[in-house]
C-alpha positions as CSV (number, residue, x, y, z in Angstrom):
1,X,117.4,143.3,50.4
2,X,117.8,140.6,47.9
3,X,117.0,143.1,45.2
4,X,119.9,145.4,46.3
5,X,122.2,142.4,46.4
6,X,121.2,141.7,42.8
7,X,121.7,145.3,41.8
8,X,125.2,145.4,43.2
9,X,126.0,142.1,41.6
10,X,125.0,143.5,38.2
11,X,127.0,146.6,38.8
12,X,130.0,144.4,39.6
13,X,129.6,142.4,36.4
14,X,129.3,145.5,34.3
15,X,132.3,147.2,36.0
16,X,134.4,144.0,35.5
17,X,133.5,143.9,31.8
18,X,134.7,147.5,31.3
19,X,137.9,146.9,33.3
20,X,137.1,148.7,36.5
21,X,138.5,146.2,38.9
22,X,138.3,148.2,42.1
23,X,134.7,149.1,41.6
24,X,133.8,145.5,40.6
25,X,135.4,144.0,43.7
26,X,133.8,146.6,46.0
27,X,130.3,146.0,44.4
28,X,130.8,142.2,44.6
29,X,131.7,142.5,48.2
30,X,128.7,144.6,49.0
31,X,126.4,142.2,47.1
32,X,127.9,139.2,49.0
33,X,127.4,140.9,52.4
34,X,123.8,141.8,51.6
35,X,123.1,138.3,50.3
36,X,124.4,136.7,53.5
37,X,122.3,139.2,55.7
38,X,119.3,138.2,53.6
39,X,120.0,134.5,54.2
40,X,120.4,135.0,58.0
41,X,117.1,137.0,58.2
42,X,115.3,134.5,56.1
43,X,116.4,131.6,58.3
44,X,115.5,133.5,61.5
45,X,112.0,134.2,60.0
46,X,111.6,130.5,59.1
47,X,112.5,129.5,62.6
48,X,110.3,132.1,64.2
49,X,107.4,130.9,62.1
50,X,108.0,127.3,63.0
51,X,108.2,128.1,66.7
52,X,104.9,130.0,66.6
53,X,103.2,127.0,65.1
54,X,101.6,128.9,62.2
55,X,100.5,126.8,59.2
């Protein structure tokens, strides 16, 4: 998921450089949503691992 967020971020940067503001803002929004979903899932996985007591 982090990979896709990075891809959309790169697309947003390239679109912004070439002047496509709508595509750039849409791609940046998608990248931001995917990144926050990744963060939430990462924190949930860390908490689940800590609760299980695995080393």
